[in-house]
N, C-alpha and C positions, 0 to 999 in steps of 0.2 A: 256698510250701510246697515242700519239697525232695521232687523225684520221683525215683524210681530210674530208671536206664536200661533201656530195654526192648530186650530183643535176640530176634532170631528164628531159630529152628532149625527141624530137621526135624519135621513133624506126622506122627503115625502113628495111625491109627485101627484100633483092636483090634475090628474087625465082622467077624462070621463070616457066611458065606452063609446058614446055618440059623437063626441067632439072630434073634429079632425085634428091630426098633429101639426104644428107649425114648426116646421124645421129652420125657418129664417130667424125665428126670434132667438136671443142669446140664451145661452144655457144657465148663466147665473140667475136669469130673472126667473126661471121656472124652478129653481131649486129655494126651498124653504127650509130654514133651520128651525127644527122643533124646540119649543119652549122648555127644554130639559138642559140639564147640566151637562157641560162639554167633558170630554176627556182630557185629563191634566189640567183643568182649570174648575173653579167652582163658580157657580152662578150663571146666569143667561150672557149669551154672546151677542152682540148688537151687530146689526147688518153692516154699519159703518166700518167695523174692524174687519169684517169678512171681505168687504170690497176692497179695502186697503191691502189685505193680503193677496187677493187675486191680482191686483194691479201690480203689485211687487213681484209677484210670480211671473206676470207678462213681461215686466222690464227685464227680469233674469233670462226669460226665454230669448228675448230679444238680443241681449249680450251674447248668449250662446250661440245664436244662429249666426252673428257677426263673426265670431271667432272661429266657427266652423267654416265659414265662407274664407277667411282669410287664410287659415291652415289647409283647405282643400279636403276636409275629411266630413263623414256624413253625420257620426255623432260620436259621443264619449262613452267608454267603457260600459258599465251597467246601467241600464235605463228601464224604469218601470213602463209596463205598457198603459197607454191611455186610450181610453175609449169614450164614446159619446153614448149617454143612456138613451137618448130620443132615438138614435139611429138603430140600437138593439131593440127598442119597443116596436119600431116601425118594421123591421125585419120579421119580428115574431107575429105582428099582426098580418103582414103580407103572407106568411107561410100559412096561418090559419083560414084567410080568406080564399087563398088559391089552392085548395084541397081537392076540387073536382077538377082539376086541369089535365092534360095529358101527361103520358109518363115521362116524356122528354123534359117537360116542365119541373116534375118532381126530381129527376136526377139532378138537373141544374141547380135546384135549391138544395138537394142534399150534398152536392159538391160545394157551395158556399159554405154550408154548415161545417163540413169536413175542413175546409179552409180556415175556417174560424178557430175550430179546435186545435188544429196544428199550430196556429199562431200562437193560441194560448199556451199550449204545450212546448212550443219553442221558447216563449218567454218564461215559462217556469224552468226549464233546462237553463236558460241563460242566467236566471237567478240562483240555480245551484251552483253554477261554474263560477269560479272566480276569474273574471276576464281583467287582463292587464294591458293597458294602452288602448288604443283605439281600435274599433270592430274593423274586419276586412269589408271592402266593398260588397254592395248588393249582388252585383254581377259576378262574383268570385266563385269559381268552381274549383275544388281540387283536383290537381292532376293524378294520373295512375301512380306516378313514382312517389309522389307526397304520401298517398294513402299506403303504399308498400312499406315506406319508411316508418310510418306511424304503426302499421301492424308488426313490423320488426321490433320496435321498441317495445311494444306491449308484450311480445312473445319473451324478450329477454328479461323484462321486469318480473314476468311470471315464472319464469325458469330460476331466476335468482331467489326467489322467495320460496323457502320450504313449506310455508303455511299453505300456499297456494298448491304447491304439489302433493300436500297431504289431504287434500279435499277428496271425496269420494266420487270417482268418475267412472264412467262405463268401462274405458280402456283400462284403469287400473286394477279393477277387479279381475282381469284376465291374467293368465300366468306370464304373457308378455310385458304386460305393464309393471307387474310385481318384479319381474327379473331386472327392468331398467331401474327400479327403486333401490336395488341393492348396492350399498357404497362399496363397490370392488373394483373400480376403474383402476386404481393405483395401489401400490403395495410398498410398505417400508418394513426393514427387519431390524430389530434390536437384540442384542446378545446378552443375556442373563448370565450364562456360564455355559458348562459341559453336561450339566446333568438336567434332568426332567423338571420341567416348570409345572407345579402341581396346583398353584394358587394365582389368581390375577383379581385386583381390585382397582377401581377409579373412584376418586371422590365425586360428589354431585355435581361440582362445577366442571369437571373434566380437565382440570389444570395438572393433576398428578396421577401418576400410575405406579401401583406396588405390585411386584411380583416375587412370588415365593417358590423355592426349589426344594428337591428332595434331599439336597446336601445341606439344608437348614440356612441357606442363605437368603437374606431379603434385600431387595433392590428397590430403590425409590427413583422415579423418573418424572423429571420436569419438563414440560413440554416447552414453557417459555424460555428455559435456559439452555436447552439442547442445540446442536448444530448438526450437520449431516453426519458426524461421527456416531451420533446416537448412544451416547453414554450415560450411564446412570450417575446422578450425582452423590448418592450414599449407599454404602452397602453393609449390612448388619448381619449379625448371628444370635438373634433374639432368643432361640429355643434351644441352645448348646448344639447338641449333635442330633435333634430330632428333626424329621423332616417336617416342613410347614404345609399342613394339608388345606387350610382355607384363609382367606383373608378377605376382610369387609370394612369399609369406611363407614363412619356415622352418619346420621342424617344431616349434620352440620359439617361435615368433613374435617372436624379438628381433631379426631381421635380413630384409630385403626385397631381394629380385632385381630390377634393373632391365634389361630388355632393350630397346634403342633402335635406331634407324637406323644407328648407327655400328658399328665392329668391336669395341668395347670394353664388356663388360657391368660393371655396377657394383652394388655391394652397400652398401646403406644400413642404420643401425641403426634402431630403433624410432621415434626423434624425427626423423629425416630427415638425419642427419649420415653424410657418407661415411665408409665403412669400408674399401672395397676397390675397386679399378678395375684390371680384368684387362688384361694386357700386349697391346700391338698385335703382329702378326706381321710377318715381312718379306715384302713383295709380290713381290720379285723372286726368291724361291725358289720352284720348281715343287712339289717334295716339301713336302707340308702336315705330315709328320711331323717335318721338320726346323724347323719354324717353333715359336715359343713360345706364340702365341695366333692368333686368327682374323685373316684378312687381307680380308675382306669384310663386307657388311652382315649384322648379326644377324637371325634370323627368330624364334626362340622360346627359351624357357628353363623350367627347373624344377629344384626342390629335392628332395634325395634324402630318401625317406620316413622313413628311421631315422638316418643320419648328419647331425649338426648342421651341419658346415661344409663339406658337398659339395653342388654344384649342377652342372647340365648345360645346355649352350648348343648351339644349332645355327645356322649361318650360310650364307652363299651361296658360301663356299669348299668347299662339298660334304664338311664334316666335322661331326662331333659331338665336343665337347670336355667333359671332366668335370673341375671345379677343385676345389681346396680353398681355404678362406678364408685359412688360414695361410701359403699360398704363392702371391703373386700375379704373380710373374715368370715363370711357366711352368704349363702346363697338366698336369694328373694323368695323363688317358689320353685318346687321340685315336681317333675312330671315323671310318673313311673309307666314304663312301656311294656306291655304285656302281649305275648302271642296269644293264639286262639285257645290254647289249653291253660292259659294263666301262667305260663311259665315265662322267664325273661327273655327278652329279644333285643338285639342291639340297634338302636336308630342311626343309621349310616348318614341321613342327611336331614336338615331342619330348615325351616323358612317361616316367615310371617306373611299373612296376606297384605295387600297395600292399605286396606283400612285397620289393620292390626286387630280384627276381631277374631282371627283363628290362628291358631299354631299348628304347623303341619309337619309330619315327618315320614320318611320313607325307611322302612326296616328291612333287616336282612331277611327275614321270613317271607319277602315279598308282599308285606302289607303296607298300605297308606292309612296312617291315623292323623286325626285332628281334633283339637280341644278348642271350646269356646273361652276366651280370655275373659268374658264377663260372668263366667260361672266358676265353679269349682273344678279342679283339674283330676277329679277323682276318675270320671268316666269318660270316654271319648263322644264327641259330638257326631263325628262323622268317622266311618272304619270301613275300608275295603281291604278285606282279607286276601282275596286272589287277584290283587293288583297286578303283579308280577309273579314270576316263576319262583317258588320257594327255594332258599339257598343261594339265590342269586341278589347281590346286593343292590338296593335303589340307590345309585350313585348321585342323584339330584332330582329335586322336586322344585318347580318354579311356578309361581302365581302370574296370570297375565297381568298388564296394568290396569286393566278395567275390573279385574278381580272375578269374571265370570267363568274362567278357564283354568284348568290346572295341567300342567307338563310333566310328566315322570320319565326318567332315564333309567334304565337298568343294564345290569352285566349279562342278561339273557339275550342281548342283540335286539333289543326292542325299544321303542319309545312310544309313550301312550299319551293321548290328549283327552281330557275329561271336561265334562260339563259340571260346574259346581251346583247346578240346580238338580242334576239327576246323576248320582255318583255309582249307579248300580252297574252300569256298562259304559265302557269307554267310548268316545265319539269315532275314533280311529285308533289303529295300531300300525305303526310304522316299522317293517321288518328289515332284517339284513344290516342291522347297524352295529358292526363288532366294535366293542370296547374293551380295552386292557386293563386300564386304571380304573380303581374304585372312586376316583375323584372326577371322572368324565361327566360334564355336565351338558345342560341344554338351556335354551332362553327363547323369548318372545322377542319381536321386533318392536320398536318404539310404538307404532300404531297397531299392534297386535294382529297383524295379517300375515306375518310370517312366523315360523318356528324353525330354530336353527340347533343343530348339533353336530358333533364331529363323528368320524368314522375312521377308526385305527387300522393299522394296516394288518391283514390276516396273517396266521402263523406261518402258511407257505406262500409269502409273498416273494416277488422277484425285486431285484435292485431297481427296475426303472418303474415299479408302481410308486405311487404317492397316496398319502393320507388326504381325506378330503372334508370340507365343510358340505354339510347337506342342508338345503333350505326347501321346506315344504310350505305351500299354502294353508292357513291356518283354517280356512272356511270350506274349501273343496278337498283338502287333503292332497293334492296333486304336488309332484316333484317339480319345484321352480327352477332350481340351478344346482350345480355341484361345482365346487371350486377346489382346486388341487392346491394343496398347502406345502407340504414338503415331503422328503422321503422317510422321515420319522414319523413317530405316533403324534397325533393331536389330541391333547388332554383338556385343556381349558377354553372356553369360549367367552367372550364379553362383548355385547352390543350396546354401547354408550348412548343413551337416548338424547342427550343434549349434544355432543360431538357428531352423532349419527356415524360413528366409525366402529369397526369389528376388531377386537384384539384377540389374538389365538396363542395359547401357550403350547408349545411343541416340546416332543421327548428329546430333542438334541440341545436344549438348553435356550432356544432363540425364541423371540415373540414376534410374530407377524401381526402388523397393522394395515388394515384395508380401509380405504377412503376413496370419496368422490370428489371431484374437484368442484361441483357446483352444489352438491347436496350435503357435504360435510362441511364442518366448521372447526376452526381453531385445531387444537390437539396436534397430531402429527404433521398438519400443514404449516404449522408455525415453523419447524425446525428442519424441513427439506429444503427450504430455500436459504438457510443461514450456512455460509461457508466456515470452516475451520480457520481461524487466524491464530497463527503462532505469536505467542506473547514475546515482545522485545524487551530484553533486559537492558536497563541504562547502564551504561559503562562510565565509570568515574576514573579518571586519570589524575595523577599527582603532578602539580607543576614543578615544585621544588624538589631537588635531589636530596635524599636522607641517606647518610652515611654513619653507619655504627661501628664501633671499635672492632667487633669480630668479622667485618666484613673486609678487613684489610688482608692483604695476601699472606702475611706471616701467620695468622690466625684461621686462615680459609682452610677448610677440608678439601681433600681431593675428591671429587666425585666421579666415578667411573663413567666413562662415556656409554657402555653398554651394561645392561643387567647380567649378561653371560660372563663378563670378566669379574663383576663383583660377587656374583654366586661362586666361580672357581676360587677367588681369593678367601671367600668364607669358608670354603671347603678345606681349606689348608690349616685354618684356625681350629684347635682342638676344643675350643670352648664355643665357639658358635656354631661348629658342626656337631658337638655333643659326641665328641669321638668316645667310644667305650675304653676302659684300661687294656692295655697292651698285656700280652701273656709274658710270664717270667721264663727266661731261657736258661738261667744258671741256677744252681743249687738243687736241693731236695725238698719236697714237701709242698711245693708251690707257694702261692701268696700266703697261706696259713701259717707255715714254717718260718717265713720271713719276719712275720709280726709277732711271733711267739705262739707256741702250741698250747701252753698252758696260761691260767692266768696270772701266774707270778712272774713267768718271763715276759709276758705282755705289759705288766706293771713295770718290771725292772727296765725294759727296754724304753718305754715311754718316759721314764724318770730320767734316762741318759745317764745311767750309772756306767762306770768304766768296765765293771766286771759283767762279763758275758755269761750267762746261764745256758746250759746245753739242755735241751728238752729230752734227750735220749738217755741221760743218766738217772739213776735211782735217786730219789729225794732223801731217803733216809742215809745213804751213804754220803750224799753231799753234805747233810747236816752233821753226821758223826765225824766228819773230816775236820771240824771245828770244835769238838769235843774238849780235847787237851787245852786248846787255847781258851776256851771259856772257863775251864776248871783253874787254870792259873792266873787267869786275868779276867774276871767276871766283868760283865758290863751291863747286861740286860736284865737277867732274872735275879741272881744272887745278891747283888746289893739291895734289891727291893724286899727281900725276906730276910736279910741278916739281923734286924732288931725284933721283928713279929715271930719268926721262925728259925732261930739260929741253927736247930739240928733238923735236917729235911726228913719227913716221914713218908716213906714209900709204900705203896701197897705190896701186901706179902703175894709171893707167887705159889705158895705151898697149898695144895690141894689136899682135901679129905678123901678116905676111901670111899669109893662107890659112887663118887660126884664126878661129872664130867669137868675137864679143865676150862672148859669155856664158861661154866657156870660160876658166878661170884657168889661166896658165901655171905650170908646175912649176919651183919655185925649186931650184937646186942648192945 
């Protein structure tokens, strides 16, 4: 059916105050369309077209009513509320004329008005809700079981949503509510090695975790690829034999900063391949601004929160340096750290604020110093000289996610929380927190309601004692919970904001992961349900038999059935057993005499001459024995000199008086 387009214009009611209202007259006769342009079309609307539209609507209503009667339902889905204008005006006039009636009549009129208001509100609610299918009957009333089921469903939906749980409620502000929000219902252990884990870092997405140990080993953990065995997929030694003090992922998660015990920081890519190694400075230059890099051991490091390629390092040469990944031969910015007297002091820890407007460091002299990145780094913007005890390293400083609070941890067994708007005095001091390692850190919870730190075992601890994670309320500073971790020391703590899981590095080389079934997401939950499956190797068997010539019995070597018989046989072989030479039992002089004591006898015997030369006779006598024979029948010397020197000239043996016999006279 081709329906004409319905337009809406001004509705004018020609109703006078004194005229009575005719309720029996049709409503369309009383409605006049103003001679103005309609909505959606241009020009005047004729009364005939409007009447045709009303007739079509009436036919549609008749067809709808017929379908309802056949199907046995009252109405379809969503329906706009229809009302009569004349009836509403009559009610209003009735209310104004009967203003002086009794109280009961007024209450009755008010009840009707409330019913009308409830009807209109119900219609609005129906418009807001998406109704699918026919509506329930008018006389339908939900039972108690249905209401309980609906309430239980709503409770489950609210429990599954972390955003709903993070809303500020009255019970969440109490310590009981905060204790229930700690993801520590389940625990899983990952083994890094046998030495202390000094550094932990996780990428922003929470897919990977990196851990560094005091034995210079670096392990990468991939939660999506691990199973219940919880083994790392890659282990490196990027810093030679130096301990890894700090690890930090970039803001995009594609690079990781490695701060080790040497003076050169390294940047690795996501798979562990080296991407950058900072240059080493000249140790013989006193002015640190003249050197291109650090000249002493690194202490800490951090990535820029917004810039992808910038990172910060601190070292024992009393400087902070900001580097750029694109330039490894020179630092970008240098910051000199000074103590109260103007002398050098070591910055033990460093960090950026979340908005990257400040660079902060905790020094060995107990001071906390901050510089504004929008200004020059000559003088400090904020400086707290007596933040902690002098001589005790500030092992960690952390800014809250909102940037309005600062948390500092020191080896003086204290942790302090500061307000960034008033840094003269701390908001609270948490005492009796023993720390043994200078890399012990602290952190805020993702919603900034809790502060977390670790407590190492005391010096005189007993074997049944365990190190603990200590959690405090960041607003009321009350103790919320203590979690016993292990019998070794707890060094590093990491609360990932996206996974809502807590990772703890321990002194025995293990990494503890705490999570909650409902409040935590992915991470360790992905691998605790995966079972380890042993890989099946495909076995390939040959169909045809291959015979080689050396496999025949005549060429086959005998194989000993046991290794003991083979060893005994090889023992009898002097070559295989490498038996030393046996001693000589006959003759004199031993093995030297048998081969010839002199060089001449050794040569003669090796030449194989028949005449044997005795070593014990005098060589002169042995030669003179052949003098007569040589004179009669010369063979070696005389024939050679017979032509050049027929008469032999010998040296005279006569000596002059006064000269010794051994001295040869000088011939003129």
